[in-house]
C-alpha positions in Angstrom: 0.2 0.1 0.1 0.9 3.8 -0.2 1.3 4.5 3.1 -0.1 2.7 6.5 -0.8 6.6 7.5 -3.3 7.5 4.6 -5.8 4.2 4.8 -5.9 5.2 8.8 -6.7 8.4 7.6 -8.8 6.9 5.5 -10.7 4.7 7.6 -11.3 7.3 10.2 -13.3 10.1 8.2 -15.3 6.9 7.1 -15.7 5.7 10.5 -13.3 2.4 12.2 -13.8 2.6 15.4 -10.9 3.6 18.0 -8.0 0.8 18.1 -8.4 0.0 15.0 -5.0 -0.8 12.8 -3.6 -1.0 9.6 -0.5 -2.9 9.3 1.6 -3.4 5.7 4.3 -5.9 4.6 5.3 -3.5 2.5 4.6 0.6 1.9 5.2 2.6 -1.9 5.3 6.0 0.1 5.5 5.3 3.7 5.5 9.2 5.3 7.6 10.3 8.1 7.8 14.4 10.0 7.3 16.4 6.9 6.5 13.6 4.7 9.8 12.6 4.8 9.4 9.0 3.1 10.8 6.5 5.3 12.7 3.3 4.3 12.5 -0.2 4.9 12.2 -4.0 3.1 8.7 -5.5 2.2 8.1 -7.5 5.3 11.6 -7.7 7.5 9.8 -4.2 9.9 7.8 -2.5 11.6 5.2 -0.8 9.4 1.3 0.6 11.1 -1.1 3.6 12.5 -3.8 3.0 14.9 -7.1 5.1 14.5 -7.5 7.0 18.0 -10.7 8.6 20.0 -9.0 10.1 22.9 -10.4 13.2 24.5 -9.3 16.4 23.3 -7.1 17.0 26.5 -5.1 14.0 25.9 -4.1 14.3 22.1 -0.1 16.3 23.0 0.5 13.3 24.8 -0.4 10.8 21.9 3.5 10.9 19.9 4.1 10.3 24.1 2.8 6.8 24.2 3.7 5.9 20.7 7.6 6.5 21.6 7.6 4.3 24.6 5.7 1.7 23.5 8.7 1.0 21.2 11.5 1.9 23.8 8.8 -0.6 25.4 10.4 -3.3 22.2 13.9 -2.7 23.5 13.5 -3.0 27.3 12.6 -6.8 26.1 15.5 -6.9 23.4 17.7 -6.6 26.3 18.3 -3.3 25.0 19.1 0.4 25.8 17.1 2.8 23.8 16.6 6.5 24.2 13.9 9.3 22.1 15.6 12.3 20.8 13.2 15.0 20.9 10.4 15.0 19.6 9.9 11.1 17.7 13.1 9.5 17.1 13.6 6.0 19.3 17.4 5.6 19.2 19.8 3.7 20.1 23.8 4.7 20.5 22.8 7.7 18.1 21.0 6.1 16.0 17.3 5.5 14.8 15.5 2.8 15.4 12.4 4.2 15.1 10.2 6.9 14.3 6.7 8.2 15.2 3.8 9.8 14.5 0.8 11.8 16.1 -1.9 13.3 13.2 -5.8 15.0 14.3 -8.0 16.5 13.5 -10.2 18.4 16.1 -13.4 19.7 15.6 -17.4 20.3 14.6 -16.8 18.1 12.0 -17.2 21.0 9.7 -14.9 22.0 6.4 -13.6 25.5 8.1 -13.4 24.5 12.2 -11.4 21.7 11.9 -7.9 22.0 12.9 -4.5 20.1 11.8 -1.6 19.3 13.8 0.5 17.4 15.8 -0.2 18.9 18.9 -3.5 19.9 19.2 -5.1 21.7 22.2 -8.0 24.3 23.8 -10.1 25.3 26.3 -12.8 23.8 25.7 -13.8 19.8 24.5 -15.3 20.0 20.8 -18.1 17.2 19.8 -15.1 14.5 17.7 -12.0 14.4 17.4 -9.9 11.7 15.5 -6.2 10.9 15.4 -4.1 8.6 14.2 0.0 7.7 15.9 2.8 6.7 13.4 4.8 3.6 13.4 8.1 2.6 11.5 10.5 0.5 13.4 13.6 -1.3 12.0 13.1 -4.7 12.8 15.1 -6.9 10.5 17.0 -4.2 7.9 19.8 -4.0 7.5 20.9 -0.2 7.5 24.2 -0.8 5.0 21.4 -1.5 2.3 20.2 2.7 1.9 22.6 5.1 1.1 20.1 7.1 2.9 20.4 6.2 6.1 24.0 4.1 6.6 25.3 5.2 9.6 22.3 6.8 10.7 19.4 4.7 11.6 19.8 1.2 13.3 17.6 -2.1 13.6 16.9 -4.5 16.8 18.9 -7.5 13.9 21.7 -5.5 13.8 22.0 -4.5 17.7 20.8 -8.4 18.5 23.6 -10.2 15.6 20.5 -12.1 14.6 17.4 -12.1 12.7 14.1 -11.2 14.8 10.5 -12.5 15.1 8.8 -9.4 13.3 5.7 -11.1 14.9 6.2 -11.4 18.1 8.1 -7.6 18.0 4.8 -5.9 16.9 2.6 -7.4 19.5 4.1 -6.7 22.1 4.6 -2.9 20.6 0.6 -3.6 20.4 -0.1 -4.9 23.6 2.4 -2.1 25.1 0.1 0.9 23.4 -2.3 -0.5 24.3 -1.3 0.1 28.2 0.1 3.1 28.3 -3.2 4.7 26.2 -5.6 2.9 28.5 -3.4 4.6 31.6 -4.1 8.2 29.7 -7.6 7.4 29.2 -7.9 7.1 32.7 -6.4 10.2 34.6 -2.7 8.9 34.4 -0.4 10.8 32.5 3.1 10.0 30.6 4.8 12.2 30.4 7.0 12.0 33.2 8.1 8.7 32.0 8.9 10.2 28.1 10.7 12.6 29.7 12.9 10.3 31.0 13.7 8.9 28.1 14.3 12.2 26.5 18.4 12.3 25.0 18.2 16.1 24.2 17.7 17.7 27.5 21.2 19.1 29.3 22.8 19.4 25.2 23.3 22.3 23.4 20.8 22.1 20.8 20.0 24.0 17.2 15.9 24.2 15.7 15.4 24.5 12.9 12.4 25.2 11.4 10.7 23.6 8.4 9.6 26.4 6.6 12.5 28.3 4.7 12.5 31.6 6.5 9.3 31.1 8.3 11.8 31.9 11.9 15.2 32.4 12.5 17.6 29.2 14.0 17.5 28.8 17.3 20.3 28.0 19.5 20.5 27.5 22.2 20.6 25.2 25.9 17.6 21.8 26.1 16.4 22.5 29.5 12.9 20.8 30.0 9.7 19.8 28.5 6.3 21.3 29.0 2.9 20.1 29.9 1.9 19.5 26.5 6.0 18.0 25.5 7.1 21.3 24.5 10.8 21.6 24.5 12.5 23.9 26.7 15.3 25.7 24.9 17.2 28.0 26.9 19.0 31.1 24.3 21.8 33.0 25.3 20.3 35.1 26.6 19.5 33.4 29.2 15.3 33.6 27.7 12.8 30.4 27.4 12.2 29.9 24.0 8.9 27.2 24.0 9.1 24.6 20.7 6.5 23.3 19.1 8.8 21.8 16.1 11.2 21.7 13.5 14.1 20.0 13.1 16.7 19.5 16.4 20.7 19.2 16.4 22.3 18.7 18.9 25.3 20.1 18.6 28.5 19.6 20.1 30.3 22.3 22.7 34.0 22.0 21.8 35.5 22.3 24.8 
């Protein structure tokens, strides 16, 4: 199929129930943030999207539960992973998985609809539809792909063996279900997600997706706020909440 995200949105708008899962063996137009392509081999990795219909106040945590579920998978296999804000799951700085969270809120009218990766309002609308997408490298060999060679990894690379993709998928879905049930019942995964962020305490550069929209921001990533925005402190000691953009870790020479 072209993209599990696109199919998930088509099904969501057609009335698919909360918790509907779409998984593909391969995608011809898989995408990550900013509509970048997602590289994967046929029937080697996890490519899935999940339709969710949470309360609006929970939308900021959807990206977090997807990322934490990926971390849970690595821990099951005895590996240690971290999260590069906002959506990269990494092992030793190499990308293992990427997650997306998109939502539509409003009354159903096109004029009242807001599409955002993180939405927040002071009121609860009549309908919220969200889709989370996960691309998880299970048996991919990044060496075979020039675009990701040296910057990506997979479970099979880290474990030096072929990994059962069905087993990984089962662990991933059970973990997402557990985290989702937890936030539906009033809990928050923000503290657990924050603890896994490897970006905090690092000097970063934030480049915005649209050239010329805003200047680059350089500073120290000090924290995240209650809706997951990265707090970057610039050289004037002013804190900037960052909701989107490409974050690069800057190595400071001593």
